[in-house]
N, C-alpha and C positions, 0 to 999 in steps of 0.2 A: 504493500500500500504506500502511495506517495506520502512523504513525511508531512508536507504542508497541509494537505487535506485531512490527514489523520489527526494532526494536532488541532486543526480547526474544529473538528467534530468533538474532540475531547474537551476543548475549552467550553463548548456549548453546554456540557453536562452539568447538572446540579444535583445536590443531595436532597434538599427539602425546601419547603416554603412555609413561612410563619403565618401568612395571611390566608392561605387556602388549603385546608386540610382534606378536602374532598377530591381535589384534582391534582395529579402529579405535575411537578415543575421540573422538566428535564433539560431546559435550556436557560442560559443565564438571563436572557431578556424577559422571560416569563416571571422571573423573580422581581424585575424592575417594573414591568408593565402590569398594571392592575387588570385582572381577568374578570371583566364585568359583563361580557356579552354571553348570554345564554342561548339555548337552542331557538327559542321563539324570536329572539333578536336577530340571530343570523338568518333564519328563514325569512323574516319580514324585511330585513335589509336587502336580501336578494331580490325581493319584490320591488322595494323602493328604488333600487338601482335601475329597474327596467321600466318604470312608469313615471312619466314626467311630461315636459313640454313637447317631447318628440311624438307622443301619442295625442295629447290634448290639443296641441296647436299645429305641430308639423305634419301630421298625417294628411291634412288637406292638400299640401303641396305635392305629396306623392300621388294623390288621386288626380290632381290637375295635370301632372306630367305624364302619368302612365295609364290613367283610367282605373276603374275599380278592380278589374282582373289583374292588370299589371302591378298595381300596388299590393294586392293580396299575395301574388306570387313573389314579389320582391321581398316583402317583410318575412314571408315564410322561409324563403331560401337563406336570407341572412341570419334568421333565427336559428336555422339548422347549423350554419357555420359557427355561430357564436357558441352554440351548445357544445360543439367539438372542442373549442378552447376551454370552456368551463369544466368539462369532465377531465380535461388534461391537467389543468391547474389544481383541481380538487384532489386528484390522485397524488400529486407531488406534495400538496399541502397537508394531506392526511399523514404522510410519512414525515415531512419536515415542516411543522407548523411554526413558521417564523414571521415576524412582522416584515412587511415589504414583499412577501409572497414571491412572485416570479423574479424579482430583482435579486433576492437572496439565492433562489434556486439556480439562476444563471451562473452565479459565482462558483457553485460546486459541480454543476452538471454540464456546463457549456464552456464559458470563457469569462474570466474576471472583467475583460474589456466589454463584453456584452452586458454584464451586470452594471457596470459604470454607465454605459450608453443608455440602456433602457431605464435605469433608475433616474437619471437626470431628464430623460425624455418624459417620464411619467410626472416628475416634479414640475417640469415646464408645462405640461398639459393641465395640471391642477392649478398652477399659478395663473394661467390664462383663463381657466374655467371659473375660478372664484369670483373675479370682478364681473365676468359676464353674467353669472347667476344672480348676484345681488343687484346688478343693473336691471336684469329682467324682472326681479321681484319689485324693485322700486317703480319700474314702468307699469307693472300691473296695479300697484297701489293707486297710480294716477288715473286708473279707470273710474275711481270713486271721487277723487279730489285732486285738483291741480293748484290749490291755494298754498300748499306747503312746498318749499323748494326741494327738489329731488335729492340734494346733498344731505338733507336731514334724514331721509329714509335710508340712504346709503350708509350713513354713520350708525344709525340704530341697528340695521340689519347686520353690518359688519361686526359691531360690538357684541351682539348676542351670539354670533357664530364663534367668535374667539372665546367668549366666556364659557359657552357650552363645551368647547373642546378642551378647556383648562380644568374642568371639574371631573368628577368620576366618569369613567367611560360609560358607566351604566346610564348616566343621564342622556348621553348620545343615543344609547340603545333604546331607551324608553321613548325619546322624541321620534326616532325613526319608526319605531313600532306604531306609534300613534298616527304619524303622517301616512305610513303605508296603509293603515286601516282606512283612513279617510279616502285615499286614492282608490282603493278597492271598492269601497262603497259607491264612489262617484262613477267608476267604470261600470259597475253592475247597474246602477241607476240609468246611466246614459244608454247602455245597450238595451235595457228594457224600454226606455223612451223610443229608441230607434225602431224596435220591433213594433211598438204601438203606432208610431207614425207610418211605418211601411204598411201596416195592416189597416190603416184608416182610422186609428183611434185618436188622432190629434183633433184639436178644436175645429180644423177645417174639414175633417172627415173625408179627406182624399186618400184613397188607398194607392200607395206608390208601387208596392210589390217589387218586381225586378225591372220596372220600367226604365230606370237609368242604365241598366246593363244592355238594353236594346237601343235606347236613344238618350245620349249621344253614342253609346256603345261601350263594350268592355275595355277597349284599349284607346290610346290617344296617339295620333301621328305627331311624335315629338319633333319640335322645331320645324313643323310643316313638311317633314320628310315623308314622302308617300310610301305606300306598300308595307310589306312585312318588316323592312329595315327600320322605318320610323316607329313602328309599334315595339320592336325589340329594343331600340334605343331608349324609349320611354320606360320600359321595364327595367333596363340596366341603370337608368338614372335614379331609381328608387333605392338603390343600394346605399348611396350616401345618406339619404334620409333615414333609412333603417339603421345604419351603423351609428349615427348620432343618437337615435332613439335607444339603442341597446347598449350604448357606452356605459361603462362602470358596472356591467352585469357581473363581472368577475370579482367584484369587491367582497364576495363572501369569504375569500381567502386572504384579503389584504391585512386584516387585523387579527391574524390567526393566533398570535401570542396573547391576545386579550380575549380569546374565545374559550369558554369552558368546554372541555371534552372535544377539542377540534377534530380529532380523528374519527369521531362519530358524527358530529354536527355539520362539518363542512361538506362531506360527501352527501349527507341527507339533503342539504340545500341544493347541491349540484344536480342530484338525480331528478329533482323536481323542476329544474329551470325550464326544460323544454316544454313540459306540460303547462307551466305558467305562461310561457311565451304564446302557446297556442290559445290559452283561455283569455288572456288579457290583451294581446296585441292582434293576433290573426283574426279572431272573432270580431274584435272592435273595428278593424280595417274593413272587414266584410260588411258590417253593419253600416259603416259610413258610406260605403259604395252604394247601399240601397237607398239612402235618403238624401244624398247630395249629388248632383250631376257633375261630371268632370269638367264641364265648360262653365261652371259657376265662377264669375269674375272675382268674387270675394276670397276664393281659395288662395289666390296668389297675392293677396294684399297683406303685407306684413305690418301689423299694428303693435305686436308685442302683448296684446291683451286677448281676452276671451273672444273678442268679436271676429277673429280670424279662424276660430275653431270650427271644423265642419259640423260638429254637434250643435254649436250655437247657431250656425247658419240654418241648419235644418229646423231647430226649435223656433227661430225667429220667423221662418217661412210658414211654420205651422201655428204661429201665434201663441207661443209659450214664452212669455217675457221674462220669467224669473230665472231661467236656466243660465243666462250669461253671468249673473251675479254669483250663483253657486259654483260654476266652473272657475270663475276668476278667483274665488276664495281658495279653492282647492289647489289651483295652479300656483297661487302665491305660496302656499305651504310647500308645494313641490319644488319650486325654484329655490326657496330657502333651504329645504332639505337637501337638494343637490349640492348647494354650497357647503352645507354642513358635512356631507359625505366626502366632498372634495378635500376639505380641510383635514378630516380624519385620515383619508387615504394618503394624501400628499405628505403629511407630517410623519406618518409611520414609514413611508418609503425613505424620507430624509433620515429618520432614525436608523433604518436598516442600512442605508448608505454609509452612515457614520460608523456603524458596527463593522462594516467591511472596509473601513478606511478609505472610502470613496468620497467622503464629505468631512468637514471639520468635526473632530471628536467632541467638541463642546456641545454638539447637538444631542449627545447621549444623556445629558442631564435631565432628570425627571423630578417633578415636584412631589409633595407628600401624598398626592392622590395617585401617583404612579403614571403621570402623564408627561411625555417629553415636551415640556413647555417651551423650550427654546426653538424646537422644530415647528411647533404650532405658531409661535410669534413670528418666526422667520417667514413662513409661508403666508401668514396673515398680512404681512406688510404689502404683498402684491395686491391686496384688495383696494389699496389707494388708487390703483389704475381705474377703478370704477368711477372716480370723480370726473373722468373724461366725459362721462355721459351727461354732465351738466351742460355741455355744449350741444348745439342742435345736431351736428353731424356725427355724434358719437355712436348713434344706433348702428350706422353702417360699419363702424370700426368693430363693434362687439359682435355683429353678425359674422364678420371675418374671423374674429377670435374663436367663435363657436365652430366654424368650419375647420380651423386649425386643430381644435380639440378632437373633432370627429376623425380626422386623418390620423391623429396620434392614437386614437382608440384602435383603429384598424392595425396600426403598427404594433400596438401592445398585444393584440391577439395573435399576430404573426409570430412574435417573439415567444409567446407561451407555447404555441405548437412546435416551434423549432427546438426549444429547450426540452420539451417533453420527449421529443423523438430521440434526442441525445441520451436522455435519462432511460428511455425504453431500451435502446440498443446497448447502453452501458450495463443494464441488468442482464441482457442476453450474453454479452461478452464475459461477464463474471459468473455466468451459470446460476443466476438467482431467479427463482420462480416468482412470478407475479402473485402467486397464491400466498407468499410470505408478507405481502404488503398489508397495511391496515385496511386499505380499500383499493380495489382495482376497477378502473373505469371500463365501461363496455366499449366494444368495437374498436379497440386499440390494436395496432397503431394506425388503422385505416381512418379513424376519425381525425387524428392529428394530421395525417398526410392530406386528407381532404380539406381541412381547414387551412393548412399552410398554403397549399397551391392556389386554392380559390381566393383566399384573402389577399395574396400577393397580386393576383390578376386584378382584383377590385381596386387595390391601392394604385396600381400602375395605370388603370383606366379611369380613375376617379374624376379627372378633369378633361375627359375626351372631347367634350363639347367645344372647348376653346380651339381645338385643331380643325374644326369644321369651318370652311370658308365663310367669312363674314361674322363669326361668333367669337372672335378673340376677346378675352377679358383678362387683364393682368392680375387683378385681385383673385379671380377664380383659379387661375393657374398657380399662383403662389400658395393659396390656401390648400389646394389639392396635392401639391408636390413638395412643399417646404420641408415636411417631416422626413422625406427620404434622404436628402443630403445632410440634414441635421443629425440623424442617428448614425449615418456613415462616418461623418466627421468625428463624432464622439467616440465611436467604436475604434476606428483605425488610428485616431489621434492618441487615445489611451494605449492602444496596442503598441504603437511605435515608441511612445515615451517610456512605458513600463515594461516593454518587451514580453508581454504575456503570450501564452499559447493556449490552444484548445485543451481542455481537460481530457486527458486520455481516457478512453472507455474503461480501461483496466484499472485505473486508479481513482475513479469516482467513489466517494465515501458512502456508497449505498449500504454496504454491510454494516457500517458503524451506526447509521441512522436506524436500521432495522433492529439492532441490538438496543439502542436507546428506547425505541418503541416497546420492545418486549420487556425491558427492565422497568418501565414506567407505565403500567397498564392504567387505563382510565376506569373510573368507577362504573359499575353496571348501570344501565339506563333504568330509570324508574318507569314502570308501566303506567299508561294512561288509565284513569278510572272515571266512571260516571260519564258526564257529558263531554269530557275531554276526548273520548274515543271518537266523537263525531267531528272533531276539528281537523280539517284537511289543509289548513294554511300553514301551521307550524308544528303539527303533531309528528 
């Protein structure tokens, strides 16, 4: 066994923990980071990461560009690819539950240079996403009142995000649990409303049925390109919308060191991701296609508030006036929740980078609540960029930021699949059976290969429209492709300076981590009793 990785694995081992007698603490950082996320938190955070403005507001753009059938197929296809990445990261995190997730796994199973590159790429994505999310939240508040300067709302929202992340991690878990519950209730209510409108149960009593699938039709001729090519390009365009909507779905593993019984709870959440994508996204996209025509002009009107939601457009057309206020209120919690999750994920990756000596060691300091407070404050400083939205043209700037974050999410999934494949073939080279793992994901390595190849193609073709004659747009080109040179510069730059090499398949510390898992068994799961047996969301 290579001496470096053997010593690193030994350093992670711990004897005991004074604050948690029910859960083993086999890694140093679990001693430092408070383990406040339980099974119901992890399960519902997985939901919260997949439900947000991408569904409530952004789904309309997908319908307008691809038609109801194109949008449905696009969201389903990307959902399958993201599921491939989720089961890959869950398998590795069940064995090595460390904060920072894939950033830490890349260090041991791929190349320290990739750990450095992906870690800072993820921090960059969250640093850009934080100001974008609180700007979106402040814009939504203006739906009700414009008498207060937007800078006031930005300050209040940013302050509460930082305060929440500096207290017990359980506070974060409870907030996300509450927000996820609200989102689920809203989605169920909106889909029931859509069924009612389609069946003629609205105030206007007009039964739409599948009328909009016939007129204007199931597909759209994207950019007025005729024939099957135009319809296919419309379908392909939805991938970017879906990628943004699904971004952060892999966060079930990001705070693994703060998760109780991670070897049991992280795989549980991962196994249900695809079903939840089907229930909450695919069905919702189908319902939207029934009640809003793809040629509705309001679908492409970016207001930042509930007025651009296809559900609101349908409710307004059906004379149901209260729906915009309800959606706006839930979307407000969704935007704030996304900023909260971005702070948690970004600060834990910074903490993980510091443990791997890829960031200043001062970021390892934790407060008496077990929170890496300097990492939280460092990332929180980027929220000051949100004050750009006080200017009139800032909305365009932050739309650009969100596109950059979407591209970074695709890159993140690519890295997950690539690292998993090295991990998989490392086990084969060392003659280690996957049956020895705490949990083995299904359909591997085919799922990882499918995700890797498909996501690379999507990333490379994300800005294809700018190459069509007469459609060049510099901002679109940069937002679609900036992440590619960024991660390449970070990877090869670190590799040249530090002279790192790929971790040989023979010397990956897989056996050491298996021994750690066996020596630190998790407590048995408490069976559900009574009404809890009926709970399908976090049981």
